[in-house]
C-alpha angles and dihedrals in degrees: 000000000000114000100173113037093195100052136058116239092214090061103093112190092197091062089068091054091054091057095049098074090061089056091047091054091058090052092049091061089080115104129221119242129201129202121197118202123235090248092055091049090051090051091052092050093047094047092125121119114267120256094242092053092049091051092049092050091050091049091050091048091052092047092050093048093048093045095242095115114098127181117226102226092195092060091046092050091048092051091050091048093049091048095051097042096051092064 
């Protein structure tokens, strides 16, 4: 008995979907490649902390250990206020 006069019953559209994963596996064999520019390589090599920053950290450490470092509570409060009011 013919239900659809335009199509062939023996033509199964799901059969084509079964064959597609095998084709996808062949495409997945390709490997990704990455290229890093010369500038990026230089940045990775020179990733050390700058001399000025190191000196500042050492000075802060000495001030804290000797008890000469004091926190300005007004500046801290202003920074908190600015942070929370910008949102």
